[in-house]
N, C-alpha and C positions, 0 to 999 in steps of 0.2 A: 693769824700770825704764828708761824711755826717756832718754837723755842728749843735752843740748843745750849749746853754749857760747853765751854771750852777753857783750857788750861795751858799755861806756858810760863816760862822763866820771865822775870821782869828784868829783860835786858833788851839792848837796843836791835838785836835780830827780829824782835816782834813788834816794832813799830808800825810796819805795813797794817798789822791787825787791828792796831788802835786807831790809826787813821781811817780804816775803813768803817770801824765801829762810830767812831766821832763824827764822820760825814754821812752816817745813815745809809751806807751802800748796801747793808745786808737788810736793813728794814725795807728798803726799796723793793727787794725781792720776797719781801714777806717773811723774813727772818729775824727773829729776836736772839741775838748771840750775847750770851752772858759770860763775860771774860773773868777768870780766876788767876790772880798772879801765884805762883808757886815758887818761892825762893829756894825751897829744898831741891828742886830740880827732878831729873828723870825718875829716880826711884819712887818718889812721892807720887808723880804722875801715873806711873805704871799701877800703883795701888788704887790711885783714883779712878782709872778706867775700870780696874777689876771691881770695884765698890759700886760703881754707878754714880760716883760723885762728879764725873765729867763724861761727856759724850766724846769730845775731841781733845787731843792733846798734841802741841807742838813739841817734839821729843827727840832725844838723841837716839839716832839710828841703832847704834850697838846696844842700848838699853831696852828699847822695845823689841828687837828681833830676839834676844835672850829671854825676855818676859813672855812674849806670844810663845815661843817655843816650850815654856814652863807652864802654859795654860791661860795665859791672859786671853779673854774673849774680844780680842780687837784685831784690827788689821791695818796694814800701812795703806793709805790711798794716795799718797804723792809724796815725792822728794819736796821739801821747802826750801833748805839750803843746800845747793850743790857743793859749793866749796868745803874743804875741811875746817873742824874747829881747832883754833890754835889754844892748846892747854899750856898755861904756864905753869912752872914748877916753882914753887914758893916755899922760903923758908922765913923764920921770925927774923926781923929786920935787926934786932939785937944780936943775932949771932954773927959768928966769924966764918960760917960756911959760905964757900964762893963757887962750888962745882958740885954736879950731882953725884959725882964719885963719893962725896963725902957723907951722902944719905943712903947710900947702898943698903945698910941694916935699919934704917930709921922706920919709925911708926908713922903710918899715913893717915891725915885727918881726911875723912870722907862724908859726904852728905848723908848717905846711907847705904847699905848693901844692895847691889843692883844699878847704883846710879852711875853716871860718867865718871865722876870722880874715882870711883871703885874700879870699873873696868879699864878706864884708861891707866891706872897704876900698873896694871899687868903689861899692856902695852909699852909702858915707857920702861918697865923692867926688861922686857925682850929688846928693846931698843938699845938699851944701856948693857946687854949681856949679862944681865944678872939671873940668878936663880929666883923665879918667881913664885915657887912653892912655900917659902916661908915668909911672905909678906904679912904685916902686921898692920891692923887698923884701929882708928879711933873714930866713932861715928860722931860727927859734931853737927849736923842737921842742915847747917846753910853757911854763907860766908861769914856772918857774925860769930857763929860758932867756931869757925875755924881760926878767926883773928884771937880768940881766947886761948885757944888750943896751942897755937903757935907763940902765942905771948907767954903763957904760963907753963909751956913744955910738956903737956900731955900728949903732944904729937910733935912730929919733927919736921914734916913737909906736907903741902897741900896742893892739889892739881885743880886748877879752875880756869874759866876762859880768860885769856891774856888781856883782853881790852876792859873787861868788867872789873878785873882786880888792879888795873893800872893805877887808878887812884889811890889804892891802898898801898901799893908799892912806891908811888910819888910821896907819900906821906911818911915812909920810912918804916910802916908797920910791918909790911913783908919785904923781903928780898927776892926778886925773881932770878933763879940761877939757870933756867934753861926753859925751852919751849917743846911741847910734844905734839905735832898736828895728828888729827884723825886720819887713818889711812882709806877714809870713805867720805862721803858727802855727810854732813854732820847733822841737820835736823830733817825729820820728817813729819808728816801728818798723820796720826792714828786716830782711827774712830771705833768704837765699840761696834761688834757685830750686830748687836740688836738694833742700833741706829741704821746701819748699813741695810739691814733687812726690811726695816719700817720706812725708812726716810731717804732712800737712794737718790732722788730727785733733789731732795733739800740739800744733801752734801754735794751734788754735782754744782748747785748754785753758789755754795759756799766756796766752792774751790774756782769757781768761775771768778767770783769777786776778788777774792786774794790774789788770784793769778794776774788779774788787771793791775792790781796795785804793785805788785812786786816787780812785773815787767818794766814799770815805768818809775820804780821807786828812786833810783840813782838820778833820775832826770828832774825831780822835783826841786824847783830853785831853791838855793840855800839850804838843802835838806842836811848838810853837813853841820851848819849851825844849828839847825832845830834839834838834830839828835845830841850834839854836844851840850846844849842848854838843858834839854830834857832829862839827860842821864848823867848830868854834871861830869862831862868828861872833857878833856882838852881838844880843841879844834883839830890840832894836828894828829892826834891819836885817832879820832873818828875818821879823819881822810884818810889815814893808812889802813884802818879797819874796812872802809867802804872799797879801798882799791882791792883788797884781798877777798871779800865777801860777793858771791855769785848765788842769786836766788834762782829756785827752778820752777817750772810749771809742768814738769814732766813725772810719770810715774818711776819708781825707782827700778832699776834694771835686776834681770837675774843674775847677772855678772857681779854686781855690787853686793847682793844679797849672799851670793856664794862666797865671796871674799870675806865679808863680815863673819858668816858662820865658820869658815875655816880658820881664820885667825883667833876667833874666840875658843874654838875646840883644841886648836894647838896649845893654848894656853890654860887648857882645862877648866874654862869657864863655862863652856857649854857642853852638855853631855849627848847631845845627839843633833844632827841636822833635821830641819823640818822643810818640806817642799815649799817651793817658791809661791804656790797657790794658797797655801794655808798661812803665810805671812802677808801677802799681799792682795789687796782688792782688785779685782778684774771687772772694770766698769763697762 
């Protein structure tokens, strides 16, 4: 049995992995896949890849592109979710703020530097026509940390996935004042170079299994109810999320990589471009 460690956020996007693990689909290929939930998100998973704490990460495209450019010894092996991620822009539920214009100079809660919540703050600033050079951040670690920060006023707004935060909005803890979709496919599968060199056939089997699950995921009977119950979401919210979400079974394109790098460079988040072959694994 070949052992691999895999990490991802504890969100509905990753249910195909959990179903495959629970149904022993990887074990049937001789693979023991050990899953770790990472509520802190992409910044933490980048560090886990660097430190060898995980072999595989289901990770935000912009975050891993930036981190590989900055020395993370990993490569993207495939796009996982083709559709954009819808980032909700949230303020404390107790505030009188109603529009993004009112938070132009506000302090932004982020899970950590290099995370999606950090990088997308720049994309949002660009979309709003703000000067992004003076953005201020408060590191809050995860969603619970953001709830504390927005409630006690140590941060003014927080960007996180729209549907994951919807229950917090429904309770009145957060108020959503807008959305900011990623201008690229949102999740990719990244693997440490050491694993790609030593176990390329094992990674090929992992991708084959997960692609079988994602291509059929929306056709699973009552999958909307399963997700709603498992992730404590309203059924209508999950149905909307499913209608917006498209999984992928293909490698990320050179065009997408170019777009990500150009946008990050235009915002001074990325210092240099990296060749496609240095970012992406050619099977």
